[in-house]
C-alpha positions in Angstrom: 0.0 0.0 0.0 1.4 3.4 -1.0 2.3 5.7 1.9 -0.1 8.6 2.5 1.4 12.1 1.8 2.6 13.8 5.0 0.6 16.7 6.3 2.2 19.8 7.7 4.0 18.5 10.8 4.4 20.6 13.9 3.1 21.2 17.3 -0.5 22.5 17.4 0.5 26.0 18.2 3.2 26.0 15.5 1.1 24.6 12.6 0.8 27.1 9.8 -2.9 26.4 9.5 -3.5 27.0 13.2 -1.5 30.2 13.2 -3.2 31.5 10.1 -6.7 30.8 11.7 -5.5 32.7 14.8 -4.9 35.8 12.6 -1.1 35.3 12.5 -0.7 34.6 8.8 1.4 37.7 8.2 4.1 36.2 10.5 4.3 32.9 8.6 7.4 32.2 6.5 7.0 32.0 2.8 7.4 28.2 2.9 4.7 27.9 5.5 2.2 30.0 3.4 3.0 27.9 0.3 2.5 24.8 2.4 -1.0 25.9 3.3 -1.8 25.8 -0.4 0.0 22.5 -1.1 -1.7 20.9 2.0 0.4 17.7 1.8 4.0 16.8 1.1 5.5 14.0 -1.0 7.7 11.0 -0.5 8.7 11.5 3.1 8.6 15.3 2.9 6.0 17.3 4.8 4.3 20.2 3.1 6.7 22.8 4.5 9.7 20.9 3.3 8.2 20.5 -0.2 7.4 24.2 -0.2 11.0 25.1 0.8 12.3 22.9 -2.1 10.0 24.7 -4.6 11.0 28.2 -3.3 14.7 27.2 -3.6 14.2 25.8 -7.1 12.5 28.9 -8.4 14.4 31.5 -6.4 11.6 32.7 -4.2 7.9 33.4 -4.2 7.9 35.5 -7.4 9.7 32.8 -9.3 7.4 30.1 -8.1 4.2 32.0 -8.8 5.4 33.0 -12.2 5.6 29.4 -13.5 3.2 28.1 -16.0 0.9 25.1 -15.4 3.1 23.1 -17.8 6.2 23.7 -15.8 4.6 23.1 -12.5 3.1 19.8 -13.7 6.6 18.4 -14.5 7.7 18.7 -10.8 7.7 15.6 -8.8 5.4 16.0 -5.9 3.0 18.4 -7.6 -0.1 16.7 -8.7 -3.1 18.3 -10.4 -4.6 19.6 -7.2 -1.4 21.3 -6.0 -0.8 22.9 -9.4 -4.3 24.1 -9.6 -4.0 25.5 -6.0 -0.9 27.5 -6.9 -2.4 28.8 -10.1 -5.6 29.8 -8.2 -3.6 31.8 -5.7 -1.8 33.6 -8.5 -5.0 34.4 -10.2 -6.6 35.7 -7.0 -3.6 37.9 -6.5 -4.0 39.3 -10.0 -7.7 40.0 -9.5 -7.0 41.7 -6.1 -4.4 43.9 -7.6 -6.5 44.6 -10.7 -9.4 45.9 -8.6 -7.2 48.1 -6.6 -5.5 49.3 -9.7 -8.7 50.3 -11.4 -10.0 52.1 -8.3 -6.8 54.1 -8.1 -7.6 55.4 -11.6 -4.6 57.7 -12.2 -1.7 56.3 -14.3 1.4 58.4 -14.5 4.0 55.7 -15.4 6.0 52.8 -14.2 5.6 53.2 -10.5 1.8 53.3 -10.7 1.6 50.2 -12.9 4.5 48.2 -11.4 2.7 45.6 -9.2 -0.2 45.2 -11.6 2.0 44.4 -14.5 4.2 42.0 -12.5 1.1 40.0 -11.6 -0.7 40.4 -14.9 2.2 39.1 -16.9 3.5 36.4 -14.5 3.9 33.1 -16.1 3.7 34.4 -19.7 6.1 32.5 -22.0 5.3 34.7 -25.0 5.6 38.4 -25.4 2.4 40.3 -24.7 1.9 43.9 -25.7 -1.0 45.9 -24.3 -2.2 49.3 -23.4 -3.5 51.4 -20.5 -6.2 53.6 -22.1 -6.5 57.0 -20.4 -8.6 60.1 -20.5 -7.2 63.6 -20.8 -6.4 63.7 -17.1 -4.5 60.3 -17.2 -7.4 58.5 -15.5 -7.7 54.9 -16.4 -10.5 53.9 -18.8 -9.5 50.3 -19.5 -6.6 47.9 -19.9 -6.3 45.7 -23.0 -3.8 43.1 -24.1 -3.6 43.6 -27.9 -0.8 41.4 -29.3 0.7 38.0 -28.5 4.0 37.0 -30.0 6.8 34.5 -29.9 9.3 34.3 -27.1 11.4 37.1 -28.7 9.0 39.3 -30.8 5.4 40.5 -31.2 3.7 41.6 -34.4 2.3 45.0 -33.7 -0.2 46.7 -36.0 -0.8 50.4 -35.3 -4.3 50.2 -36.5 -5.2 47.8 -33.7 -3.8 50.3 -31.1 -5.9 53.0 -32.8 -9.0 50.9 -32.7 -8.6 50.4 -29.0 -8.2 54.1 -28.5 -11.4 54.8 -30.5 -13.4 52.2 -28.7 -12.7 53.9 -25.3 -12.4 57.5 -26.7 -8.9 57.6 -25.1 -6.9 60.8 -25.0 -3.6 59.1 -24.0 -2.1 55.6 -23.6 0.6 53.8 -21.8 2.0 50.9 -23.7 3.4 47.8 -21.9 5.0 44.6 -23.0 7.0 41.8 -21.4 10.4 40.3 -22.2 10.1 36.6 -21.3 13.9 36.2 -21.8 14.3 38.2 -18.6 16.0 41.5 -19.4 13.9 44.7 -19.5 16.3 46.7 -21.6 14.6 48.2 -24.7 15.7 46.5 -27.9 16.2 48.3 -31.2 12.9 46.8 -32.3 11.1 48.1 -29.2 12.4 51.6 -29.9 11.4 51.3 -33.6 7.8 50.3 -32.9 7.5 52.9 -30.1 8.5 55.7 -32.5 6.2 54.3 -35.2 3.2 54.2 -32.8 3.9 57.6 -31.5 3.9 59.1 -35.0 0.6 57.4 -35.8 -1.0 58.5 -32.4 0.2 62.1 -32.9 -1.9 62.2 -36.1 -5.1 61.6 -34.1 -4.1 63.7 -31.0 -3.6 60.7 -28.7 -0.6 61.1 -26.4 1.8 58.3 -25.8 2.7 58.8 -22.2 5.1 55.9 -21.8 6.1 52.4 -22.9 6.9 50.1 -20.1 9.0 47.0 -20.6 8.7 44.2 -17.9 11.5 41.8 -17.3 12.4 39.4 -14.6 14.5 41.9 -12.8 12.3 45.0 -13.1 10.5 47.5 -15.3 12.1 50.0 -17.6 10.2 53.2 -18.5 11.1 54.4 -22.0 9.9 57.9 -21.1 12.3 58.0 -18.2 15.1 56.9 -20.5 14.2 59.7 -22.9 13.3 57.2 -25.7 9.9 58.5 -26.6 
């Protein structure tokens, strides 16, 4: 008979679940919080030990929560239920941040959009280019993903950006896209498409406020770099 997976093992007062129920979740270690999602361990490991292994493998919480379902499913000890739980936590985080982001309303650049974009683009293995659509006072009207590309490029059609602006009657936009390879440095292609879009948008009196590039190590604002 196969051994049953070990539950989180500790004294009652030290169990992550008990501490969380007592309102002490903010003091739990990262591994303990992940263990609450996993619920069980694997092959002699308890849930905390399995969580520690995952955090080490993916270099912390952000690395773990950025993995796709396909990657997570290849890891020994992560069955369908565990993978689904991790993905659900990430999606809840995205929705929590999205609601707060929309209520904030004012978008001035990289700092206002940073956490939203990290969560929104987590786990994306292809480039995604999208826009924050703004009114004349830089208040957020909508967020739209417009293009999906390969690992190293996106095909961007200015007319699709213009159509998004017209749908929302936007007076300004902030572009964003991710670099799945990790670096957030603007490439020559990034600079070219940004100049092209700015020229087209200028013709219809829509301001290009910024173009934000998201990599594993941060966000680069092309406006701050003087590249618009």
